[in-house]
C-alpha positions in Angstrom: 6.5 27.1 -7.0 3.6 25.2 -5.5 3.6 24.3 -1.8 3.1 20.6 -1.1 1.0 19.3 1.8 2.7 17.0 4.2 0.9 14.1 2.6 2.0 15.1 -0.9 5.6 15.5 0.3 5.7 12.0 1.8 4.2 10.6 -1.4 7.0 12.4 -3.3 9.6 10.8 -1.0 8.1 7.3 -1.5 7.9 8.0 -5.3 11.6 9.1 -5.3 12.6 5.9 -3.4 10.8 3.8 -6.0 12.7 5.7 -8.7 16.0 5.0 -6.9 15.1 1.3 -6.3 15.0 0.5 -10.0 18.6 1.7 -10.3 19.7 0.1 -7.1 18.5 -3.3 -8.1 20.6 -3.0 -11.3 23.7 -2.2 -9.2 23.0 -5.1 -6.8 22.4 -7.4 -9.8 26.0 -6.7 -11.0 27.4 -8.2 -7.7 25.0 -11.2 -7.6 25.6 -14.5 -9.3 22.9 -16.6 -7.7 20.2 -17.3 -10.3 17.3 -17.3 -7.8 18.4 -14.0 -6.3 18.8 -12.5 -9.8 15.2 -13.5 -10.5 14.2 -11.8 -7.2 16.0 -8.6 -8.2 14.2 -8.6 -11.5 10.8 -8.9 -9.8 11.8 -6.1 -7.4 12.8 -3.9 -10.3 9.5 -4.6 -12.0 7.6 -3.8 -8.8 9.6 -0.5 -8.5 8.6 0.4 -12.0 5.0 -0.4 -11.2 5.2 1.7 -8.1 6.7 4.6 -10.1 3.8 4.4 -12.6 1.2 4.3 -9.8 2.7 7.3 -8.1 2.9 9.2 -11.3 -0.7 8.4 -12.0 -1.8 9.7 -8.6 0.4 12.8 -9.0 -1.0 13.5 -12.4 -4.5 14.0 -10.9 -3.2 17.1 -9.1 -2.9 20.6 -10.5 0.1 21.0 -12.8 2.1 23.2 -10.5 1.6 20.8 -7.6 2.4 17.8 -9.9 5.7 19.5 -11.0 6.7 20.2 -7.4 5.9 16.7 -6.3 7.9 15.3 -9.2 10.8 17.6 -8.4 10.8 16.4 -4.8 10.7 12.8 -6.0 13.7 13.5 -8.2 15.6 15.1 -5.3 14.9 12.0 -3.2 16.1 9.8 -6.0 19.3 11.8 -6.3 20.0 11.6 -2.6 19.4 7.8 -2.5 21.6 7.5 -5.6 24.4 9.4 -3.9 24.2 7.0 -0.9 24.3 4.0 -3.2 27.5 5.3 -4.9 29.2 5.6 -1.6 28.1 2.2 -0.3 28.5 0.3 -3.5 32.0 1.4 -4.3 34.4 -0.8 -6.2 35.0 -4.0 -4.2 31.7 -4.2 -2.5 30.7 -7.9 -2.5 27.2 -9.4 -2.9 26.6 -9.6 0.8 27.4 -5.9 1.2 25.2 -5.0 -1.8 22.2 -7.0 -0.4 22.8 -5.4 3.0 22.4 -2.0 1.4 19.4 -3.2 -0.6 17.8 -4.2 2.7 18.4 -0.8 4.1 16.8 0.8 1.1 13.8 -1.5 1.3 13.4 -0.7 5.0 13.4 3.0 4.0 10.6 2.4 1.5 8.6 0.5 4.1 8.9 3.5 6.4 8.0 6.0 3.7 4.8 4.0 2.8 3.9 3.7 6.5 4.0 7.5 6.7 1.9 7.8 3.5 -0.6 5.3 4.9 -1.0 7.1 8.2 -1.4 10.5 6.5 -3.7 9.3 3.9 -5.9 7.7 6.6 -6.0 11.0 8.5 -6.8 13.0 5.3 -9.4 10.4 4.3 -7.7 10.3 0.9 -9.0 7.0 -0.4 -7.0 6.8 -3.7 -3.7 7.5 -1.9 -4.7 5.1 0.9 -5.3 2.3 -1.6 -1.9 3.1 -3.3 -0.2 3.1 0.1 -1.7 -0.2 1.2 -0.7 -1.8 -2.1 2.9 -0.3 -2.0 3.3 -1.2 1.7 2.6 -4.9 1.0 5.0 -4.8 -1.9 7.8 -3.1 0.1 7.4 -5.5 3.1 7.8 -8.4 0.7 10.9 -6.7 -0.8 12.4 -6.2 2.7 11.9 -9.8 3.5 13.5 -10.8 0.2 16.5 -8.5 0.8 17.0 -9.9 4.3 16.7 -13.5 3.0 19.1 -12.7 0.2 21.7 -11.3 2.6 21.5 -14.5 4.7 21.6 -16.8 1.7 24.7 -15.1 0.3 26.4 -15.0 3.7 25.7 -18.7 4.2 28.0 -19.6 1.3 30.9 -17.5 2.6 33.8 -19.1 4.4 33.5 -17.4 7.8 37.2 -17.7 8.7 38.6 -16.7 5.4 40.5 -13.5 5.1 38.2 -10.7 3.9 39.2 -9.1 0.6 38.7 -5.4 0.3 
């Protein structure tokens, strides 16, 4: 088993969160009926797939044993995020709750890419720095979209109606 550097480990975490994001957007999609928000989820899913591809491309430049360890770490992160989504998005979770969880996931991705950005700068790793800057812009836009979606969905709720669980 290869040992990862701190930078490689943080890249693996960001990659794993991108893997989880594609699945999460599908689960949120199931609870969303607003057409504009469904289009936004589709865009976010497409961006997650692009992020996965770019992370894979960067990882593939590494020695095979390091690549395999990085990929395994990404899968573990994906699995952990998936477990959290199962707990949060249990039966009966409404659209507002689903978008709230999506916002938390997007905030986690922003944090992961901030860490990769900082570490790539310190390591003077230009390819990873370019990836991190690109991904950070994407994730910040996703976070804003998730927050706006939560507000839009809450705005159509009847605030004094009895909550159904």
